[in-house]
N, C-alpha and C positions, 0 to 999 in steps of 0.2 A: 732521491726519487725523481724520475724524469717528469717533464711537464705533461707528456701524453699519458703516462701512468696515472698522474694526479687527476687529470681530466676524466679518465675512465672510472676512477674510484667515486667521483662525485655523481656519476650517472646512476640514478636509482629510479626504477619504474614504479615501484609500489612499496609502501611501508611494510616492514617485516614484523609480524606479530610474534610475541614471545609465547612460550608454552602456556604460561599462566593466562595470558590474554586469550589464547585460542580456547582453552578450557572454560574460562569464564564466559566467552562469547557463546559457546555451545549451550551452556547452562541457561544463559539469559534468553537465548533464542527459544529454547524449550519452554521457559517460563512465560515469555510473551505469547507463545502459541497456546499453551494449556491453561493459562489463567482464565477462569470463567468470564465470559464476555457477552452473554445473552440471557434473556429471560429475567432480567432485573439487574440492578447495580450498574446501569449504564453510565452513571455519573461518577462511579467509584473506581472501576477497574482501570480506566485510562490514567487516573492520577497515580494509582499504585504502580502500574507497569512503567509509566513515564519516570517515576521517582527512582525505580531500580535501574533503569537505563541511564538516567542522569548520574547516579552514583558510580555506575560502571565507567562512564566516560570521564568523570572527574577524578576518580581515584585509581582506576586500573590503566586506562589508555591515555589519559590527559588530553582528551579531545573535547570538542564542543559541537553544537548543532551544524556548523558549516561543514564539519567532517561527515555529516549525514546528509549532505547535499542540500541543506536548507539554510538560507540566510535572508534576512529582511532586505539587505542591500541588493539581492538578486531579483527582487520583485520587478516584474514588467507588466504593463497593461496588456501586452500581447498574450501573456499567459492566461488572462481572463477570457479574452476573445477566442483564442485557440481552444481553451478548455471548454467553453460553451459550445463552439462549433463541433468539437470532437464528441462531446456528450450527446448532442442531437443526432449526429451520424451513428454513433454507437447504439443509441436507443432504437433508432430506426432499423439498424441491422438486426438486432435481437428480435424486434417485434415482427418484421416482415420477411426476414430470411432465416434466422436461427430458429425461432419458435416453431414454424411449420415443419422444418427439417427434424428437429429433435423430438417433436411430438410423434413423428413416424418411427424414429429409431427407438425411443423409449416411451411407448404409449402408456397412458394412465398415470404417469408421474407428474407432479406439480411442484412448483417452488413453494416452500413452506414460509408463508408470510405472516404467521400467527403473531409474531412479536410486534407487528404493525397494525393489527386489527383495530386497535383503539383509535386510530386516526381517521377511519372511514367516516365521512360526513361530520367530522368533529373539527371545527376550525382551530380552536385553541390548541388541541393536541397536535394537529397538523403543523401549525406554526412552530410549536415547541420542538417537534421532531426534526423540522428543517434546520433549526439552530444546532441541534445535536449532530445532525448529519454533517454540517459544516465543520464542527469542532472535532467530532470523533472520526468521521469518515475522511473528510478532507485533510485534516491536520494530523490527528493521532495515528491513524492507520498508515498514512503515507510516510510519516517520519519513522514509525516503528518498522514497517515492512520494506518499503522501497528506499528508505534511508538507512536505518540501523541494520536490519537483518541482511539486506543486500550488500552493504559495505563490509560487514563482518565476514560473510561467506567469500566475497571477492578477495579480501586480504588474507584469508586462510588458505585458499587454494592457489598453489603455485602454477606458473606457466602462462603462456600467452592467451589461453582460453579461459582464464579465470573469470573475466567479465561475463562471457557467454554462459558459462556454467552457473555462475552466481545468479544471473538473470533467470535461467531456467528453474533453478531450485527455489528462488524467491517467488516466482510465479506459481509454482506448485504449492508452496507453503501458504501463500496468500489465498489461493482458491480453497485449500483444505480448511483454512481458518474459518470459512463460512459454512462449515458442515451442518449447522443448524438449519440451513435453508434447503437441505435435501440435495440429492445428486444433481438435479437440474440447476439448482441455485449455485452449487459448487462449480459447475461448468461455466455458468455465466460469470461468476466472480473470477475464475481463472482467466478467461478470455479478456474480461474488462481490466483486470489487474495487469495483464501483459500490455494492453494498450496504454494504460496509465504510465507504466514503467518505460515503454518505448518513447513516449513523449518526453519524459524526464531526461533520458539519455540523449535523445536527438537534440534537445535544446541545452547542450553543454551541462548536463547533469544538474539541471535546475528543478528542484522539487516543487516549485510553484506550479509548474505545468501539470504535474500529477495531482496536486491539491485541487486545482480548479476543475479539471475534467472529472475527477472523482466526485467532487461536491455537486456539480451540475448533473451528472449521471444519476446520483442518488436523489437529487431534487426532482428530476423527471419521474423516476420510479415512485417516489413517495406521493407525488401529485396524482399519478394514475391510481394509486391505492386510495387516496383521499376521495377521488371522484368515483370510486367503485369500479374502475376499469381493469383492475388486476386482482 
């Protein structure tokens, strides 16, 4: 074998998934999406889904969290600062630009926030839900959706557009996952999710950026609910 031929063989752009891995990926993506995640059990479902994903990584694909774009070593202070700034800008966009427009297009529809009604003017509930937002929204949803689901789709789809297609499908799945919020809530989640994901990809596929903008965006929304402004 020539040296040039050997060099060409070593060039791989993306890991190839086996048929078993592809089939398992589809089943687990469906499981992540359809497993009950609202109206109760908020401390239970992340543990169950995370355990299934962990077992898949350990025994099917032999991967770890770094393969889902998350690593403790990749943490940067800049991810906190950019996440906070991005969350403030995103919140302002929805409040002052998006809401007036969507209220004209879909009049009479409201975001269903009934799952958070218990935090209005209740400080202890408010603080508790902020902690959950950090754990469930910031970490769990980012790792599962913009980490696990995105990389599974990207590795399954062949061709140079695999990342773009995976990004689009993940954005749709993430938005639809918030169906309990109603159509306006799904639209907000879809747009917000796309922004989270764009930050992750922009900063060298570093999930910390998605984690912090997601967390701070949720913090702002929950604070407005607590103050009775939503």
